[in-house]
Backbone as ProteinMPNN parsed JSONL, in Angstrom:
{"seq_chain_A": "MTVLFILGLIAVAVALFMMVSWINASSQRDYNYEFFNIGSFIIIAIGYGLVWYGWTWFNEAVDTGGDILNGQILVGIGVMFVAGVFLNNIRNTSLEFGFLAGIFQLVLFLPLSVAAAFAFIVAAAWMAETKPVYNIN", "coords_chain_A": {"N_chain_A": [[-31.189, -27.798, -52.059], [-28.678, -26.298, -51.252], [-28.132, -27.427, -48.897], [-27.915, -30.213, -50.063], [-25.696, -29.483, -51.375], [-23.804, -28.835, -49.654], [-23.43, -31.213, -48.248], [-22.568, -33.213, -50.109], [-20.244, -31.889, -50.889], [-18.424, -32.073, -48.542], [-18.44, -35.251, -48.434], [-17.287, -35.292, -50.733], [-14.39, -34.664, -49.666], [-14.241, -36.508, -47.248], [-14.235, -38.643, -48.599], [-11.408, -38.23, -50.248], [-9.715, -37.61, -48.36], [-9.587, -40.086, -47.152], [-8.897, -41.591, -49.265], [-6.013, -40.447, -49.458], [-4.948, -41.09, -46.944], [-5.263, -43.914, -46.961], [-3.006, -44.437, -49.296], [-1.011, -42.793, -48.273], [-0.909, -44.821, -45.864], [-0.279, -46.776, -47.108], [2.306, -46.577, -48.916], [4.179, -46.074, -46.676], [3.775, -48.216, -45.161], [4.938, -50.562, -47.48], [7.052, -49.317, -48.649], [8.303, -47.552, -47.274], [7.72, -44.928, -47.255], [6.418, -41.593, -47.409], [3.76, -40.024, -48.831], [2.119, -38.24, -48.903], [2.845, -35.414, -47.709], [4.088, -32.348, -46.078], [6.315, -30.849, -47.152], [6.727, -31.914, -49.633], [4.386, -30.374, -50.438], [4.479, -28.074, -50.534], [7.143, -27.932, -52.335], [5.957, -28.565, -54.728], [3.852, -26.764, -54.532], [5.438, -24.575, -54.873], [6.408, -24.878, -57.384], [4.338, -25.29, -58.924], [3.29, -22.325, -58.973], [5.564, -20.76, -59.81], [5.481, -21.595, -61.975], [3.044, -20.843, -63.275], [2.771, -18.035, -63.077], [5.648, -17.805, -65.097], [4.244, -18.401, -66.925], [2.248, -16.049, -66.897], [4.13, -14.094, -66.974], [5.444, -14.654, -69.556], [3.39, -14.582, -71.383], [2.867, -12.14, -71.535], [4.669, -10.323, -71.972], [4.842, -11.919, -75.162], [2.86, -10.414, -76.447], [3.497, -7.767, -76.095], [5.361, -7.414, -77.591], [8.375, -7.751, -75.906], [10.704, -9.528, -73.802], [11.128, -12.386, -73.525], [11.906, -14.572, -72.549], [13.056, -14.713, -69.971], [9.902, -15.488, -68.799], [10.264, -18.075, -69.449], [12.065, -19.467, -68.603], [11.306, -19.435, -65.893], [8.695, -21.201, -66.194], [10.127, -23.208, -66.748], [12.039, -23.661, -64.487], [9.474, -24.219, -62.551], [8.357, -26.699, -63.719], [10.197, -28.124, -63.284], [10.522, -28.02, -60.767], [8.242, -29.874, -59.778], [8.576, -31.71, -61.547], [10.907, -33.023, -60.489], [9.768, -33.636, -57.802], [7.88, -35.893, -58.366], [9.344, -37.606, -59.663], [11.107, -38.384, -57.625], [9.243, -39.631, -55.913], [8.514, -42.135, -57.75], [11.055, -42.954, -57.43], [11.136, -43.829, -54.774], [9.727, -45.477, -54.994], [7.704, -48.266, -56.357], [7.323, -48.391, -60.024], [4.57, -48.369, -60.868], [3.246, -47.983, -58.437], [4.562, -45.617, -57.772], [4.083, -43.979, -60.114], [1.096, -43.693, -60.025], [0.058, -43.261, -58.072], [1.918, -40.374, -57.652], [0.681, -39.134, -60.253], [-1.826, -38.731, -58.821], [-1.437, -37.168, -56.542], [-0.211, -34.716, -57.934], [-2.55, -33.856, -58.868], [-4.634, -33.46, -57.213], [-2.817, -31.475, -55.417], [-3.019, -29.069, -56.986], [-5.37, -27.719, -57.0], [-5.104, -27.387, -54.308], [-2.69, -25.523, -53.801], [-3.517, -23.346, -55.017], [-5.279, -22.333, -52.847], [-3.747, -22.405, -50.516], [-2.359, -20.389, -51.61], [-3.552, -18.499, -51.809], [-4.2, -18.159, -49.343], [-1.914, -17.68, -47.853], [-1.431, -15.056, -49.145], [-3.775, -13.265, -47.815], [-3.042, -13.965, -45.095], [-0.666, -12.488, -44.819], [-1.698, -9.689, -45.557], [-2.996, -9.196, -43.335], [-0.893, -9.81, -41.441], [0.498, -7.157, -41.935], [-0.882, -4.765, -41.783], [-0.838, -1.899, -40.615], [-1.366, -0.014, -37.649], [-1.676, 3.297, -36.88], [0.344, 5.441, -35.436], [0.823, 7.543, -32.25], [2.485, 10.745, -31.114], [2.428, 11.913, -28.592], [3.393, 15.147, -27.493]], "CA_chain_A": [[-30.452, -28.069, -52.763], [-27.945, -26.055, -50.725], [-27.679, -28.682, -48.389], [-27.373, -31.312, -50.746], [-24.214, -29.742, -52.004], [-22.806, -29.015, -48.756], [-23.182, -32.417, -48.165], [-22.075, -33.591, -51.304], [-18.596, -31.488, -50.269], [-18.313, -33.182, -46.952], [-18.342, -36.442, -48.717], [-16.04, -35.443, -51.342], [-13.667, -34.257, -48.75], [-14.0, -37.353, -46.682], [-13.27, -39.278, -49.901], [-10.287, -37.535, -50.508], [-8.625, -37.567, -46.978], [-9.555, -41.537, -46.911], [-7.817, -41.757, -50.28], [-4.478, -39.667, -49.123], [-4.317, -41.684, -45.825], [-5.143, -45.006, -48.042], [-1.967, -43.922, -50.024], [0.375, -42.925, -47.446], [-0.263, -45.923, -45.04], [0.846, -48.256, -47.787], [3.616, -46.694, -49.228], [4.681, -46.369, -45.478], [3.808, -50.079, -44.899], [5.761, -50.955, -48.053], [8.511, -48.699, -49.043], [8.98, -46.714, -45.9], [7.986, -43.581, -47.925], [5.356, -40.907, -47.386], [3.635, -39.462, -50.16], [1.874, -36.516, -48.833], [3.961, -34.441, -46.133], [3.967, -31.024, -46.103], [7.569, -30.895, -47.462], [6.543, -32.105, -50.96], [3.301, -29.831, -51.232], [5.58, -26.657, -50.69], [7.631, -27.656, -53.296], [5.033, -28.452, -55.652], [3.106, -25.399, -54.848], [5.958, -23.238, -55.689], [6.376, -25.115, -59.112], [3.187, -24.783, -59.755], [3.187, -20.797, -58.818], [6.371, -20.447, -60.665], [4.936, -22.266, -63.728], [1.347, -19.901, -63.523], [3.706, -16.636, -62.905], [6.062, -17.648, -65.752], [3.534, -18.096, -68.174], [1.822, -15.086, -67.362], [4.807, -13.216, -68.146], [6.112, -14.885, -71.292], [2.273, -14.044, -72.591], [2.973, -10.192, -71.548], [5.939, -10.561, -73.338], [4.663, -11.582, -76.469], [1.73, -9.59, -76.667], [4.326, -6.664, -75.707], [7.26, -7.164, -77.986], [9.305, -7.722, -74.984], [11.743, -10.375, -74.301], [9.867, -13.965, -74.109], [13.169, -15.438, -72.308], [12.213, -14.455, -68.553], [8.743, -16.412, -68.337], [10.562, -19.454, -70.034], [12.836, -19.912, -67.651], [10.04, -19.461, -64.877], [8.282, -22.161, -66.62], [11.055, -24.417, -66.854], [12.178, -24.021, -63.224], [8.533, -24.979, -62.237], [8.287, -27.711, -64.166], [12.098, -28.907, -62.851], [10.109, -28.458, -59.369], [6.913, -30.313, -59.851], [8.936, -33.298, -61.888], [11.518, -33.646, -59.323], [8.825, -34.505, -56.645], [7.091, -36.864, -59.394], [10.081, -38.665, -60.191], [11.386, -38.384, -56.409], [8.22, -40.602, -55.525], [8.631, -43.239, -58.572], [12.502, -43.552, -57.403], [11.034, -44.141, -53.323], [8.359, -47.121, -54.481], [7.612, -48.643, -57.388], [7.046, -47.863, -60.816], [3.156, -48.077, -61.299], [2.516, -47.53, -57.518], [4.862, -44.52, -57.866], [3.192, -43.169, -61.076], [-0.454, -43.382, -60.239], [-0.166, -41.835, -56.746], [1.952, -39.347, -57.999], [-0.402, -38.499, -60.753], [-3.313, -38.37, -58.153], [-0.88, -36.15, -55.692], [-0.371, -33.499, -58.439], [-4.124, -33.401, -59.324], [-5.186, -32.948, -55.223], [-2.449, -30.562, -54.656], [-3.249, -27.817, -57.313], [-6.203, -26.416, -56.061], [-4.466, -27.19, -52.73], [-1.593, -24.771, -53.816], [-4.489, -22.096, -55.107], [-6.107, -21.986, -51.749], [-2.376, -22.381, -50.113], [-1.375, -18.87, -52.116], [-4.809, -17.222, -51.377], [-4.506, -17.971, -47.669], [-1.072, -16.898, -47.78], [-1.687, -13.643, -49.431], [-4.839, -12.86, -47.065], [-2.603, -13.83, -43.554], [0.252, -11.757, -44.981], [-2.089, -8.541, -46.051], [-3.344, -9.115, -42.034], [0.24, -9.181, -40.676], [1.142, -6.153, -42.652], [-2.024, -4.121, -41.284], [-0.324, -1.115, -39.854], [-1.837, 1.261, -37.126], [-1.01, 4.734, -36.506], [1.141, 6.144, -34.012], [0.69, 8.87, -32.13], [2.961, 11.177, -30.648], [2.01, 13.281, -27.465], [4.055, 15.481, -26.13]], "C_chain_A": [[-28.972, -27.457, -52.313], [-27.442, -26.983, -49.739], [-27.495, -29.773, -49.204], [-26.019, -31.098, -51.508], [-23.393, -29.059, -51.066], [-22.386, -30.467, -48.574], [-22.377, -33.181, -48.947], [-19.988, -33.372, -51.599], [-17.946, -32.551, -49.799], [-18.239, -34.68, -47.445], [-17.449, -36.444, -50.069], [-14.723, -35.509, -50.463], [-13.31, -35.398, -48.018], [-13.536, -38.391, -47.382], [-11.501, -39.536, -49.971], [-9.466, -37.545, -49.49], [-8.616, -39.23, -46.707], [-8.623, -42.345, -47.74], [-6.212, -41.23, -50.036], [-4.094, -40.698, -47.892], [-4.17, -43.239, -46.493], [-3.292, -45.118, -48.575], [-0.554, -43.734, -49.24], [0.56, -44.334, -46.608], [0.429, -46.908, -46.06], [1.91, -48.637, -48.33], [4.536, -46.502, -47.982], [5.176, -47.937, -44.947], [4.972, -50.756, -45.99], [6.461, -50.261, -48.809], [9.175, -47.731, -48.381], [9.126, -45.216, -46.701], [6.677, -42.616, -47.645], [5.315, -40.318, -48.46], [3.243, -38.308, -49.856], [2.541, -36.271, -47.211], [3.747, -32.903, -46.726], [5.439, -30.492, -46.995], [7.339, -30.755, -49.365], [5.625, -31.206, -51.625], [4.104, -28.419, -51.429], [6.082, -26.695, -51.925], [6.848, -27.71, -54.338], [4.032, -27.274, -55.821], [3.794, -24.198, -55.424], [6.576, -23.523, -57.261], [5.345, -24.755, -59.703], [2.85, -23.194, -59.457], [4.55, -20.043, -59.537], [6.001, -20.684, -61.922], [3.608, -20.928, -64.047], [2.414, -18.27, -63.853], [4.804, -16.627, -64.472], [5.698, -17.224, -67.009], [2.529, -17.025, -68.64], [2.801, -14.161, -68.025], [5.32, -13.667, -69.14], [4.44, -14.74, -71.879], [2.368, -12.681, -72.448], [3.508, -10.131, -72.471], [5.476, -10.661, -74.905], [3.546, -10.858, -76.935], [2.325, -7.953, -76.389], [5.27, -6.229, -76.514], [8.04, -7.535, -76.8], [9.946, -9.516, -74.901], [10.987, -11.712, -73.096], [10.614, -14.909, -73.029], [12.976, -15.734, -71.059], [11.103, -15.305, -68.031], [9.041, -17.754, -68.938], [11.083, -19.8, -69.109], [12.2, -20.152, -66.632], [9.682, -20.388, -64.85], [9.202, -23.395, -66.143], [11.539, -24.819, -65.619], [11.009, -24.74, -62.458], [8.166, -26.194, -62.258], [9.357, -28.735, -63.65], [11.236, -29.252, -60.971], [9.034, -30.023, -59.171], [7.484, -31.793, -60.304], [10.055, -33.571, -61.118], [10.84, -34.36, -58.005], [8.564, -35.729, -57.003], [7.994, -37.785, -59.346], [10.844, -39.187, -58.615], [10.389, -39.625, -55.714], [8.293, -41.992, -56.179], [9.706, -44.028, -58.152], [12.331, -44.205, -55.81], [10.026, -45.299, -53.571], [8.593, -47.417, -55.894], [7.026, -47.822, -58.796], [5.141, -47.211, -61.229], [2.469, -47.283, -59.916], [3.08, -45.929, -57.562], [4.204, -43.116, -58.738], [2.155, -42.541, -60.72], [-1.248, -42.761, -59.079], [0.301, -40.806, -57.036], [1.295, -38.34, -58.807], [-1.718, -37.773, -59.737], [-2.674, -37.291, -57.16], [-0.454, -35.003, -56.43], [-1.908, -32.991, -59.0], [-4.631, -32.972, -58.143], [-4.304, -31.449, -55.223], [-2.621, -29.223, -55.626], [-4.389, -27.265, -56.953], [-5.552, -26.601, -54.656], [-4.076, -25.796, -52.81], [-2.42, -23.6, -54.073], [-4.817, -21.621, -54.236], [-5.042, -21.619, -51.009], [-1.932, -20.58, -50.064], [-2.382, -18.092, -51.598], [-4.575, -16.808, -49.745], [-3.14, -17.079, -46.962], [-0.971, -15.061, -47.789], [-2.934, -13.134, -47.907], [-3.952, -12.93, -45.143], [-1.159, -12.901, -43.989], [-0.34, -10.341, -45.529], [-2.794, -8.369, -44.81], [-2.191, -9.042, -41.39], [0.813, -7.939, -41.13], [-0.152, -4.574, -42.014], [-0.935, -2.904, -39.916], [-1.147, -0.302, -38.436], [-0.999, 2.42, -36.728], [-0.163, 4.946, -35.384], [1.233, 7.171, -33.39], [1.512, 9.249, -30.784], [2.411, 12.091, -29.934], [2.688, 13.675, -26.546], [3.574, 16.559, -25.464]], "O_chain_A": [[-28.007, -27.975, -52.877], [-26.255, -27.302, -49.805], [-26.539, -30.417, -48.773], [-25.355, -31.964, -52.077], [-22.303, -28.646, -51.462], [-21.231, -30.867, -48.717], [-21.466, -33.822, -48.424], [-19.06, -34.03, -52.067], [-17.27, -33.478, -50.245], [-17.869, -35.407, -46.523], [-16.942, -37.496, -50.457], [-14.008, -36.499, -50.621], [-12.092, -35.572, -47.958], [-12.581, -39.061, -46.988], [-10.736, -40.49, -49.827], [-8.277, -37.474, -49.802], [-7.666, -39.678, -46.065], [-7.884, -43.274, -47.413], [-5.305, -41.847, -50.595], [-2.937, -41.118, -47.869], [-3.049, -43.745, -46.546], [-2.53, -45.947, -48.077], [0.546, -44.251, -49.437], [1.628, -44.942, -46.54], [1.413, -47.621, -45.866], [2.475, -49.723, -48.463], [5.721, -46.764, -48.185], [6.203, -48.506, -44.579], [5.87, -51.433, -45.489], [6.5, -50.718, -49.952], [10.235, -47.175, -48.671], [10.145, -44.532, -46.802], [5.673, -43.323, -47.743], [6.302, -40.01, -49.128], [3.78, -37.311, -50.337], [2.6, -36.824, -46.113], [3.237, -32.597, -47.804], [5.245, -29.397, -47.525], [7.673, -29.838, -50.115], [5.661, -31.013, -52.84], [4.23, -27.859, -52.519], [5.757, -25.826, -52.734], [7.01, -26.744, -55.084], [3.522, -26.892, -56.874], [3.339, -23.256, -56.073], [7.044, -22.708, -58.055], [5.265, -24.084, -60.732], [1.749, -22.94, -59.947], [4.522, -18.835, -59.773], [6.244, -19.932, -62.865], [3.509, -20.287, -65.094], [2.543, -17.705, -64.939], [4.839, -15.543, -65.053], [6.148, -16.417, -67.822], [2.05, -16.839, -69.758], [2.649, -13.585, -69.103], [5.812, -12.768, -69.822], [4.406, -14.83, -73.106], [1.888, -12.002, -73.356], [3.115, -9.94, -73.622], [5.66, -9.766, -75.729], [3.47, -10.808, -78.162], [1.538, -7.012, -76.497], [5.907, -5.177, -76.441], [9.038, -7.675, -77.508], [9.704, -10.431, -75.688], [10.451, -11.555, -71.999], [10.037, -15.923, -72.636], [12.72, -16.907, -70.787], [11.241, -15.842, -66.932], [8.128, -18.58, -68.959], [10.476, -20.709, -68.543], [12.435, -21.283, -66.208], [9.928, -21.028, -63.828], [8.939, -24.287, -65.336], [11.596, -26.023, -65.369], [11.292, -25.724, -61.775], [7.742, -26.832, -61.294], [9.256, -29.961, -63.661], [11.33, -30.248, -60.254], [9.275, -30.993, -58.452], [7.121, -32.836, -59.76], [10.192, -34.794, -61.09], [11.257, -35.335, -57.38], [8.857, -36.677, -56.275], [7.61, -38.9, -58.992], [11.117, -40.383, -58.508], [10.919, -40.488, -55.014], [8.177, -42.985, -55.461], [9.735, -45.255, -58.253], [13.192, -45.012, -55.459], [9.548, -45.974, -52.659], [9.513, -46.922, -56.545], [6.378, -46.781, -58.685], [4.706, -46.14, -61.654], [1.609, -46.404, -59.959], [2.261, -45.021, -57.419], [3.949, -41.957, -58.41], [1.965, -41.332, -60.856], [-2.325, -42.178, -58.949], [-0.482, -39.869, -56.88], [1.196, -37.149, -58.514], [-2.32, -36.708, -59.875], [-3.47, -36.387, -56.905], [-0.238, -34.047, -55.684], [-2.196, -31.882, -59.45], [-5.153, -31.859, -58.194], [-4.916, -30.393, -55.064], [-2.346, -28.18, -55.033], [-4.302, -26.115, -56.522], [-5.631, -25.617, -53.92], [-4.692, -24.91, -52.218], [-2.12, -22.653, -53.345], [-4.849, -20.392, -54.293], [-5.108, -20.441, -50.659], [-1.487, -19.841, -49.187], [-2.127, -17.064, -50.97], [-4.687, -15.742, -49.141], [-3.142, -16.247, -46.055], [-0.643, -14.21, -46.962], [-2.365, -12.547, -46.987], [-4.223, -12.154, -44.226], [-0.543, -12.678, -42.946], [0.555, -9.663, -46.036], [-3.424, -7.312, -44.852], [-2.208, -8.129, -40.565], [1.851, -7.671, -40.525], [0.254, -3.412, -42.016], [-0.537, -3.153, -38.779], [-2.023, 0.174, -39.158], [0.165, 2.396, -36.327], [-0.325, 4.279, -34.363], [1.866, 8.022, -34.015], [1.467, 8.616, -29.729], [1.899, 13.074, -30.468], [2.848, 13.249, -25.402], [4.055, 16.879, -24.377]]}, "name": "protein", "num_of_chains": 1, "seq": "MTVLFILGLIAVAVALFMMVSWINASSQRDYNYEFFNIGSFIIIAIGYGLVWYGWTWFNEAVDTGGDILNGQILVGIGVMFVAGVFLNNIRNTSLEFGFLAGIFQLVLFLPLSVAAAFAFIVAAAWMAETKPVYNIN"}
């Protein structure tokens, strides 16, 4: 059963890679615009992070009777980041292609953003590892 699960994961990853490649090739050929690039991923990942952190802050403020405005502002800024990339995709392509490929991009970038945030935290922890300094006089 484990082998089938791993093969299924590989098949899904290959299918997603082929779909991303096809969307990028089509948008590059027809509109001279690349959908899936590192810049849009970073902006969407930051937007998703701000929405998540703002929502957490908002819920904590509701539970404790604190100021809810801080969380609302972060959620609003995060939504503007994500919506900005989505609208930029539509503006640089057609309405139909930009909308459908943009929805696919937002859905695909959500789990990738979580994985990237986890990888960033692990890398930062690994780089912050300090070694003791011994002074021998």
